[in-house]
N, C-alpha and C positions, 0 to 999 in steps of 0.2 A: 263492387264499387268502381273498380277500374273499368269494367265493362260499361257502366253507366256513363263515366266520363268519356269513354271512346264514342259511345252512341251520341252523346250530346255534341261532341266536337264534330263527328261525322254529319249529324243532322244539320248543325249550324253551317258547316261548309257546303253541304248539299243545298241548303236553302239559299245561301248566298250565291252559289253558282246558278241556281235556277232563276233567282231574281235578276242577276246580271245577264243571264242568257235571254230571259224574257224581255228585258229592256232593250236588248240588242237584236232580238229575233228579226228575221228577214220577212216582215209582213208588209212589204212595200216601202219600208224605211231602211236606210243604210245604217250599218253598225257604226259605233264611235270611230273605229279604225278606218272604215271606208269614208266616212264624212270628213274626218280630219286629214286623212291621207291625200285628199284631193285639193287641199288648200295651199300648201307650200312646203318648203324644205323642212323648216322647224316642226311644222305640224305633222309632216311625214314621219319624222323621228318619233314624235309622240304617238302616232298611230302604230308604229312598229313596236314601241314599248308596250302599248296597250295590248296588241296582238300577242306579244310574248307573254304578258301576264295572263291573258286568257288561256294560252297554251299550258302555262304552268298550272292553272286551275284544273284544266281538263286532265293533265297528267296526274295531278293529285287525286282527282275523283276516281280515275282508273286504279290508282294504287290503293285507295281506300276500299274499293270493291274487292281487290285481291286480298287485302288484309282481312276483310270481313269473311271471305270464303275460307281463308286459312284458319281463322279462329273458329268458325263453325266446324270445319273438319277436325280441328284439334280437340274441341269439346266432344265431338262424336267418337273419336278414337279413345279418349279418356273413358267415356261411358262404356265402350266395348271392352276396354281393358279391365275396368272394374268388374264388369259382368263375368269376364273370363276368370279373373282371380277368384271371385265368389264361387263360381262353378267348380273351379279346380280345388279350392279349399274344401268344398263340400265332398267332392270325390275322394280326396285324400283322407278326410275324416271318416267317411263311410268305409273305405278299404282298410284303414287302420283298425277300426272296430271289428270289421269282418275278419281280419287276420287274427285278432285276439280271441274272438269266439271260435274260429276254426281250429286254431292250434291247441285249444283245450282238449279236443277229442282226438288229437293225433298221437302217434306213437304206439298205437295198439294194433297196427296192421300186422296180419299174420300170413298174408299172401302177397305176391308181387302185384297183383291186380289192385289190392287195397292200397298198397304203397303208391302205385301209379296214380290212383284217384287222389290221394293226399297231395302228391306233387303237382298234378294238374290244377287242383284247387288253389294251391299256393301260387302257381305261375299266373293264374287268372287274376288273383288279387294283386300280384306284383305289377302286371301290365296295366291294370286300371289305376293303381296307385301312381305309377309312373306317368300315365296320361294326365292325371290330375295335376301333378307337379309341372308337366309341360304346359298345361293351360295357365298355371300361375305365372310361369316364366314368360309366356306369350302375352299375357295380360300386362305384365310389368313393362314389356317392350312397347306395347301399344300406348300405354300411359306416357312413357317417355317420349314417344313420337308425337303424341298429342300435345304434351307440354312444349316440345320444340316448335310445333306449329303455332301454338298460342304465342310463344315468345316472338317468333318471326312475324306473326300477324300484328302484335303490338308495335314492333319496330316499324313495319310498313305503315301502320296507322299513324305513327308519329311523323314519319317522313311525308305522308300524304297531307297531314295537317299543315306541315311546314310549307309544302308546295302550294297548297290552296291559299294560305296566308300570304306568301310571297307574291303569288299571282294577283291576289286581290289588292294588295298594297301597290303593286306596280300599275295596275289598271287605274286605281284611284289617283295615284300620283300623276299619271298621264292626263287623266280627266281634269285634275286640279290645275295643271299647268296650261291647259288649253284655254286660249283666249280668242274666241271666234271674232273674226274681222280684223285682227291685229296686223295681218299681212295681206290685207285685201288689195287686190290689183286695181289701181285707179284707171287703167286702160290707157295711160299716156305713154 
């Protein structure tokens, strides 16, 4: 659900950025900041505020991309961790059962060679069992790293949303305060 909210916010912000960028794109027309900046001192301040807002939007968009990447990597690490844990648990269970079956026939060795064979078998079981437990531990670490990345991604996503909103508000405020022709030079 949180992911859906994030996607909705990100897509809304991206759509707004695209709409504003498209309306100000340089296809022979000047941007709001360029148009207003040429008119006068007060308008120049408005143009600067609008440009600052645009920069905030762009920073927010970049931060949103970073957040998305972190969250993708976090989910990927969690999946890898879960797979490692499952594999490790299967290995531990297999070796535990192998150990139980193996020791049932032990204790009957009458030569050093037979005893060495029993010891070698037990050592093999021990090594595989230990590797399974290591896989579980590695999987738990990966899951923790993935959860940390998800949390960092959510934080960056919230900051991105704030930047985009602030930038949009700043741009709209500058556009709303702009009154074309109010400081028109009469040429006198």
